[in-house]
VOPAGU-2260 file (C-alpha; in pm, 1 decimal, decimal comma):
REM VOPAGU-2260
SITE   aa  ch    i         X         Y         Z
SITE  SER   A    0    8884,2   14431,2   13782,0
SITE  LYS   A    1    8647,6   14631,5   13567,6
SITE  VAL   A    2    8790,3   14957,3   13490,6
SITE  ASP   A    3    8497,4   15254,3   13476,3
SITE  SER   A    4    8506,6   15559,4   13256,7
SITE  ARG   A    5    8634,8   15770,6   13599,1
SITE  SER   A    6    8878,6   15541,2   13625,4
SITE  ILE   A    7    9072,1   15510,2   13271,9
SITE  ARG   A    8    9149,2   15888,5   13378,2
SITE  LEU   A    9    9364,2   15745,3   13618,6
SITE  ALA   A   10    9610,8   15565,6   13344,3
SITE  SER   A   11    9849,1   15801,8   13253,3
SITE  ALA   A   12    9718,8   15901,5   12924,0
SITE  GLY   A   13    9424,2   15982,8   13084,9
SITE  LEU   A   14    9642,1   16176,9   13376,3
SITE  VAL   A   15    9776,5   16396,6   13115,1
SITE  LEU   A   16    9465,1   16482,4   12947,4
SITE  MET   A   17    9261,7   16590,7   13255,4
SITE  ALA   A   18    9546,2   16799,3   13383,7
SITE  HIS   A   19    9514,0   17032,7   13072,1
SITE  GLN   A   20    9157,3   17044,5   13136,5
SITE  SER   A   21    9015,1   17346,6   13293,0
SITE  PRO   A   22    8945,0   17406,2   13682,6
SITE  ALA   A   23    8597,0   17328,0   13657,5
SITE  ALA   A   24    8619,3   17000,6   13494,1
SITE  GLN   A   25    8901,0   16884,1   13707,4
SITE  GLU   A   26    8671,4   16940,8   13994,3
SITE  ASN   A   27    8387,5   16773,4   13857,0
SITE  TRP   A   28    8611,8   16447,2   13794,9
SITE  LEU   A   29    8766,9   16471,1   14126,5
SITE  GLY   A   30    8437,2   16480,6   14293,7
SITE  SER   A   31    8360,6   16114,6   14144,1
SITE  ARG   A   32    8417,2   15828,9   14354,5
SITE  PHE   A   33    8722,0   15589,8   14221,9
SITE  ALA   A   34    8766,3   15225,7   14246,0
SITE  ARG   A   35    9047,1   15111,9   14360,5
SITE  HIS   A   36    9239,4   14871,4   14121,4
SITE  THR   A   37    9544,1   14814,8   14314,0
SITE  GLU   A   38    9703,2   14897,7   14589,4
SITE  ALA   A   39    9881,8   15246,8   14450,5
SITE  THR   A   40    9526,8   15367,3   14299,8
SITE  PRO   A   41    9489,4   15669,9   14442,4
SITE  THR   A   42    9149,0   15764,8   14554,9
SITE  ASP   A   43    9187,3   16078,9   14738,3
SITE  PRO   A   44    9057,3   16374,5   14564,5
SITE  ALA   A   45    9346,4   16610,3   14733,5
SITE  VAL   A   46    9589,7   16350,5   14636,0
SITE  LEU   A   47    9502,6   16375,5   14313,2
SITE  ARG   A   48    9434,0   16729,6   14258,0
SITE  ARG   A   49    9836,5   16728,6   14335,7
SITE  ARG   A   50    9914,4   16451,1   14060,2
SITE  LEU   A   51    9756,3   16674,7   13850,8
SITE  ALA   A   52    9967,1   16970,2   13926,4
SITE  ILE   A   53   10271,7   16753,9   13887,0
SITE  VAL   A   54   10198,5   16654,9   13574,2
SITE  ARG   A   55   10144,1   16991,3   13456,5
SITE  GLN   A   56   10503,8   17062,2   13595,3
SITE  GLN   A   57   10649,2   16778,8   13460,3
SITE  GLY   A   58   10530,5   16788,3   13106,5
SITE  HIS   A   59   10408,0   16388,5   13139,0
SITE  ALA   A   60   10250,5   16122,4   13388,4
SITE  GLU   A   61   10391,3   15833,2   13550,8
SITE  ALA   A   62   10151,2   15563,1   13657,4
SITE  VAL   A   63   10289,4   15306,9   13794,4
SITE  TYR   A   64   10065,2   15028,2   13939,6
SITE  LEU   A   65    9779,1   15245,6   13953,1
SITE  ILE   A   66    9560,5   15018,6   13733,7
SITE  VAL   A   67    9721,4   14697,9   13692,5
SITE  ASP   A   68    9990,7   14534,2   13919,7
SITE  GLY   A   69   10261,7   14512,8   13737,5
SITE  SER   A   70   10264,3   14759,0   13499,5
SITE  SER   A   71   10357,0   15159,1   13462,2
SITE  GLY   A   72   10208,4   15333,2   13156,1
SITE  ILE   A   73   10395,2   15680,8   13072,0
SITE  ALA   A   74   10216,0   15982,9   12899,9
SITE  VAL   A   75   10291,9   16255,0   12718,9
SITE  PRO   A   76   10082,8   16562,5   12583,0
SITE  VAL   A   77   10024,7   16646,1   12212,7
SITE  GLU   A   78    9976,3   17005,1   12135,1
SITE  GLY   A   79    9719,7   17146,4   11807,5
SITE  PRO   A   80    9667,2   17506,1   11724,9
SITE  GLY   A   81    9727,3   17724,2   12026,6
SITE  ARG   A   82    9911,3   17540,6   12177,6
SITE  SER   A   83    9628,9   17331,3   12338,7
SITE  VAL   A   84    9634,7   16991,4   12465,8
SITE  VAL   A   85    9446,1   16758,6   12175,2
SITE  ALA   A   86    9595,8   16436,4   12277,1
SITE  ALA   A   87    9799,6   16226,0   12488,0
SITE  LEU   A   88   10056,8   15977,1   12331,2
SITE  ALA   A   89   10123,1   15676,9   12585,2
SITE  ILE   A   90   10288,8   15361,6   12621,5
SITE  VAL   A   91   10290,7   15069,9   12885,3
SITE  VAL   A   92   10560,8   14912,8   13022,4
SITE  PRO   A   93   10624,0   14587,2   13248,8
SITE  THR   A   94   10731,1   14816,7   13589,4
SITE  GLN   A   95   11014,0   14590,6   13665,0
SITE  GLU   A   96   11225,8   14643,2   13400,5
SITE  ASN   A   97   11268,8   15016,5   13465,4
SITE  GLN   A   98   11146,5   15147,1   13100,6
SITE  VAL   A   99   11057,0   15475,1   13213,9
SITE  ASN   A  100   11380,9   15679,2   13186,6
SITE  ARG   A  101   11419,5   15513,1   12845,7
SITE  ALA   A  102   11113,6   15556,5   12718,0
SITE  LEU   A  103   11041,0   15942,7   12798,2
SITE  PRO   A  104   11265,2   16115,1   12527,3
SITE  VAL   A  105   11121,3   15905,7   12269,4
SITE  LEU   A  106   10775,7   15995,9   12356,9
SITE  HIS   A  107   10840,7   16366,1   12409,4
SITE  ARG   A  108   11024,4   16342,1   12051,3
SITE  ALA   A  109   10700,0   16173,0   11912,0
SITE  ALA   A  110   10447,9   16455,5   12051,5
SITE  ARG   A  111   10642,0   16677,4   11944,7
SITE  GLU   A  112   10659,1   16574,8   11568,0
SITE  LEU   A  113   10240,5   16533,1   11598,1
SITE  SER   A  114   10229,5   16881,6   11727,9
SITE  LYS   A  115   10371,4   17000,6   11441,7
SITE  ALA   A  116   10160,0   16793,4   11195,4
SITE  LEU   A  117    9858,1   16876,2   11361,1
SITE  THR   A  118    9948,0   17255,3   11377,8
SITE  SER   A  119   10078,7   17266,5   10998,2
SITE  PRO   A  120    9876,5   17462,0   10761,4
SITE  PRO   A  121    9682,4   17217,5   10541,2
SITE  GLY   A  122    9872,9   17073,1   10259,6
SITE  SER   A  123   10190,8   17107,1   10423,6
SITE  PRO   A  124   10444,9   16812,2   10379,2
SITE  VAL   A  125   10458,3   16576,4   10720,7
SITE  PRO   A  126   10834,8   16510,0   10807,9
SITE  ARG   A  127   10907,6   16174,5   10786,8
SITE  HIS   A  128   11219,2   16005,2   11014,0
């Protein structure tokens, strides 16, 4: 099915970014109508509001079967100046292979490195591994 711009925020990266928006921006988004892409796609604003709170609490988003059956998206926030979330780092893996637990620590490390690069003074060396 076609994914519209409002529904793309149901993907893992979109959930991370939306979870760190202002309450007014979140409520504006929650007032939208969402297409159901799979049986697991949440469309109830109360469910989505709870999901955003969980993303903020856990520090990552998991989108299992939300947009595409058989796929799980995993995303973590990337912080910029002032610890504001300026991006999300995400991957999509086959759900049945249960890659989430293995990928999550790697994504967090990569996001920390990106955050360091984005907040370092201009001309500072960027760590290479």
